[in-house]
C-alpha positions as CSV (number, residue, x, y, z in Angstrom):
1,M,30.6,117.9,158.7
2,V,31.2,117.3,155.0
3,F,31.8,120.4,152.9
4,A,31.3,120.8,149.1
5,S,34.5,121.7,147.2
6,P,35.6,125.3,147.8
7,P,33.9,127.7,145.5
8,A,35.7,129.8,142.9
9,E,36.5,133.3,144.3
10,A,37.6,136.5,142.5
11,Q,38.4,139.9,143.8
12,T,38.4,143.3,142.0
13,A,39.1,146.9,143.0
14,S,37.4,149.9,141.5
15,P,38.5,152.4,140.3
16,T,42.0,151.2,139.4
17,P,44.3,153.0,139.6
18,S,42.8,155.3,142.2
19,L,43.6,158.8,143.5
20,F,44.9,159.6,147.0
21,G,41.9,160.3,149.3
22,H,39.3,158.8,147.0
23,P,37.3,155.7,147.9
24,V,38.2,152.3,146.5
25,T,35.5,149.7,146.4
26,L,36.7,146.1,146.8
27,T,34.4,143.4,145.5
28,D,34.8,139.7,146.1
29,T,32.7,137.3,144.1
30,V,32.2,133.8,145.4
31,C,30.7,131.3,142.8
32,P,30.0,127.7,143.9
33,N,30.0,124.4,142.1
34,S,26.4,123.7,143.1
35,T,23.1,125.6,143.3
36,A,23.4,126.6,147.0
37,I,24.2,130.3,147.2
38,P,27.3,130.9,149.4
39,T,26.8,132.7,152.7
40,G,29.2,133.9,155.3
41,T,31.7,136.8,155.2
42,V,34.8,138.0,153.4
43,T,37.7,139.7,155.2
44,F,39.7,142.2,153.2
45,T,43.3,143.1,154.0
46,D,46.1,145.4,152.8
47,A,49.4,143.6,153.2
48,G,48.2,141.8,156.2
49,A,46.4,144.7,157.9
50,T,42.7,144.0,158.1
51,L,40.6,146.7,156.4
52,G,37.3,145.1,157.3
53,T,34.9,142.2,157.0
54,A,31.7,142.3,154.8
55,P,28.8,139.9,154.5
56,L,28.0,138.0,151.3
57,T,24.8,138.8,149.5
58,P,23.5,137.1,146.3
59,G,24.9,138.6,143.1
60,G,27.6,138.4,140.5
61,G,26.3,135.4,138.6
62,D,24.1,132.3,138.8
63,H,24.1,131.0,142.4
64,C,27.0,133.4,143.2
65,A,27.3,135.9,146.1
66,Q,29.4,139.1,146.5
67,A,30.9,141.1,149.4
68,Q,31.9,144.7,149.1
69,L,34.0,147.0,151.2
70,T,34.8,150.7,150.5
71,W,38.1,152.2,151.8
72,S,39.3,155.8,151.5
73,N,42.6,155.8,153.2
74,L,45.1,153.9,151.0
75,L,48.4,155.8,150.9
76,P,50.0,156.5,147.5
77,G,51.9,153.6,146.0
78,S,51.2,149.9,145.3
79,H,49.1,147.8,147.6
80,T,48.5,144.1,147.7
81,L,44.9,143.7,148.7
82,T,43.5,140.3,149.6
83,A,40.1,138.7,150.2
84,Q,39.4,135.6,152.3
85,Y,36.0,134.0,152.2
86,S,35.1,132.4,155.5
87,G,33.3,129.4,154.1
88,D,29.9,128.3,155.5
89,A,27.9,125.1,156.4
90,T,28.0,124.0,152.7
91,Y,31.3,125.3,151.4
92,A,34.9,125.1,152.7
93,A,36.9,128.3,152.5
94,P,39.0,128.6,149.3
95,A,42.5,130.0,148.9
96,V,43.0,133.7,149.5
97,E,42.4,136.0,146.5
98,S,44.6,139.0,145.9
99,T,44.8,142.0,143.6
100,T,47.2,144.9,143.2
101,Q,45.9,148.4,143.6
102,T,47.9,151.5,142.7
103,V,47.2,154.9,144.3
104,N,48.3,158.0,142.6
105,C,48.2,161.8,143.2
106,T,46.9,164.4,140.8
107,R,50.4,165.9,140.9
108,T,53.7,164.0,141.5
109,V,57.1,165.4,142.2
110,T,60.2,163.3,141.8
111,G,64.0,163.8,141.4
112,S,65.9,166.9,142.7
113,V,63.9,170.1,142.9
114,A,63.8,173.3,144.8
115,S,61.0,174.2,147.3
116,V,57.6,172.7,146.6
117,V,54.2,174.3,147.1
118,A,51.6,171.5,147.1
119,T,48.7,172.4,144.8
120,G,45.6,170.9,143.3
121,E,43.6,168.1,144.9
122,S,46.7,166.1,145.9
123,T,50.5,166.3,145.6
124,C,52.8,163.3,146.0
125,I,56.6,163.9,146.6
126,L,58.2,160.5,145.9
127,N,61.8,159.5,146.0
128,A,62.8,163.1,145.7
129,T,65.4,165.5,147.1
130,I,63.9,168.9,148.0
131,S,66.6,171.6,148.4
132,G,64.2,173.9,150.3
133,S,60.9,173.7,152.0
134,V,57.6,172.0,151.4
135,S,54.2,173.7,152.1
136,A,50.6,172.7,151.5
137,G,47.5,174.8,151.8
138,A,43.8,174.4,152.2
139,G,42.1,171.6,150.3
140,T,45.2,169.8,149.2
141,A,46.2,166.3,150.2
142,L,50.0,166.0,150.7
143,F,52.1,162.8,150.7
144,I,55.9,162.7,151.1
145,G,57.4,159.3,150.7
146,N,61.1,158.1,150.7
147,S,62.4,161.6,150.2
148,T,64.7,164.2,151.7
149,V,63.5,167.7,152.5
150,Q,66.5,170.0,153.2
151,G,64.2,172.5,155.0
152,S,60.9,172.4,156.8
153,V,57.5,170.9,156.0
154,S,54.3,172.8,156.8
155,S,50.7,172.1,156.1
156,S,47.7,174.3,156.9
157,G,44.1,173.4,156.3
158,S,45.0,170.4,154.1
159,T,42.8,167.3,153.8
160,L,45.0,164.1,154.1
161,V,48.6,164.3,155.2
162,G,51.1,161.4,155.1
163,V,54.9,161.6,155.7
164,C,56.6,158.3,155.4
165,G,60.2,157.1,155.2
166,T,61.4,160.7,154.8
167,T,64.2,162.8,156.3
168,V,63.3,166.4,157.1
169,T,66.3,168.6,158.2
170,G,64.0,171.3,159.6
171,S,60.7,171.1,161.4
172,L,57.4,169.4,160.5
173,A,54.1,171.3,161.3
174,V,50.7,170.0,160.3
175,T,47.8,172.3,161.3
176,G,44.0,172.0,160.7
177,A,43.9,168.9,158.5
178,S,40.4,167.7,158.0
179,R,41.2,164.1,157.4
180,F,43.7,161.5,158.6
181,V,47.3,162.6,159.4
182,V,50.0,159.9,159.6
183,I,53.6,160.8,160.4
184,G,55.3,157.4,160.4
185,D,53.5,154.1,161.2
186,P,55.2,151.0,160.0
187,G,52.3,148.9,161.3
188,D,48.8,148.9,159.9
189,D,49.2,152.1,157.8
190,H,52.4,150.8,156.1
191,C,54.1,154.2,156.5
192,A,57.8,153.9,157.2
193,A,59.2,155.9,160.1
194,D,60.8,159.3,159.5
195,Q,63.8,161.3,160.6
196,I,62.9,164.8,161.7
197,R,65.9,166.8,162.7
198,L,64.1,169.6,164.6
199,S,60.5,169.6,165.9
200,V,57.2,168.0,165.1
201,Q,54.1,170.0,165.8
202,P,50.7,168.5,164.8
203,S,47.9,170.8,165.9
204,N,44.1,171.2,165.5
205,N,43.7,168.3,163.1
206,T,40.2,166.8,163.1
207,G,40.5,163.5,161.2
208,G,42.7,161.4,163.4
209,L,46.4,161.5,164.0
210,E,49.3,158.9,164.2
211,V,52.9,159.8,164.9
212,V,54.7,156.4,165.2
213,G,58.3,155.2,165.3
214,N,60.1,158.4,164.3
215,H,63.4,159.9,165.3
216,I,62.8,163.5,166.3
217,G,65.8,165.7,167.1
218,V,64.5,168.4,169.3
219,S,60.9,168.2,170.5
220,M,57.3,167.3,169.8
221,L,54.2,169.4,170.7
222,V,50.8,167.8,170.1
223,S,47.8,170.1,170.7
224,G,44.1,170.4,169.9
225,N,43.8,167.2,167.8
226,S,40.6,165.2,167.6
227,G,38.7,162.8,165.4
228,T,39.2,159.2,164.5
229,G,41.5,157.5,161.9
230,P,40.7,154.6,159.5
231,F,41.2,151.6,161.8
232,P,39.1,150.8,164.9
233,E,42.0,151.4,167.2
234,D,42.5,154.9,165.8
235,N,40.0,156.4,168.2
236,R,42.4,158.9,169.6
237,P,45.7,160.5,168.7
238,E,48.5,157.8,168.8
239,I,51.9,159.0,169.9
240,E,54.0,155.9,170.2
241,G,57.5,154.4,169.8
242,N,59.2,157.7,168.9
243,T,62.7,158.6,169.9
244,I,62.8,162.3,170.8
245,G,66.0,164.2,171.6
246,G,64.2,166.9,173.7
247,S,60.7,167.3,175.2
248,L,57.3,165.8,174.5
249,S,54.3,167.9,175.4
250,C,50.6,167.4,174.7
251,S,47.5,169.5,175.5
252,G,43.9,170.0,174.4
253,N,43.6,166.7,172.4
254,T,40.2,165.0,172.5
255,P,40.4,162.3,173.7
256,P,43.9,162.4,175.2
257,P,46.7,160.7,173.2
258,T,47.8,157.1,173.8
259,N,51.1,155.3,173.2
260,D,49.1,152.0,172.5
261,G,51.5,150.1,174.7
262,H,54.7,151.3,172.9
263,P,56.3,154.0,175.0
264,N,58.3,156.9,173.5
265,T,61.9,157.4,174.3
266,V,62.2,161.0,175.5
267,A,65.5,162.7,176.5
268,G,63.8,165.8,177.9
269,A,60.7,166.5,179.9
270,R,57.3,165.0,179.2
271,G,54.3,167.2,179.9
272,G,50.5,167.6,179.9
273,Q,48.6,164.8,178.3
274,C,51.8,163.0,177.3
275,S,53.4,163.0,180.7
276,T,53.1,159.2,180.9
277,L,53.6,158.4,177.3
């Protein structure tokens, strides 16, 4: 089969920059060097993790076609987003297109500060040293990245919660979050693993949960969590690849948690839904 030369391809993201928890619309425009409108699909990725695949439809210029994907779960920071057109019976696939997307919070805390009470729509704690505790209440998205908390972290009734690449000298408790909760996941969520000196207790969160690759000093208790996360495999709580100095116990999660083939290392007892994880 003889293909026409690869068409020109351009990717955009809107809005840019965006806010944590807000949707970002990725648009890829494929414009050919002939009159045949391109067909096929475009696959969008974030640093290699596939966000989704969307079909091309006519638009974006003469004989052009566009594919769009909306994503609401980019963590704060800088993201390299790519788009790859599949090609079709007429056109060969061109090179991958990329764009950089920055995700911010409505409030950002950096440097050395005392205790933080997360307020507003979203609070980011980035590259910070917190000499006390961190707490977040109803309606606030909380993200803690590459920081040290010399106390405990608690969240009750928040929206999104992300804790990545952070050391917490106390305990970490996340209760009643309405959207995705990620406590370490160096894989598709690009959330570096954490060091939690005492206990981790995610409970009654309803928008999906991942706790992956962390070092937890004392214990983990996972209870009453439900819902799905952003990726297709996030159809149940994922408790995987953690090293736990004490016990791991799970109850009342719907469906039961999985370790996704990456067992946890547990020094103490394993109980309930996590007895085999």
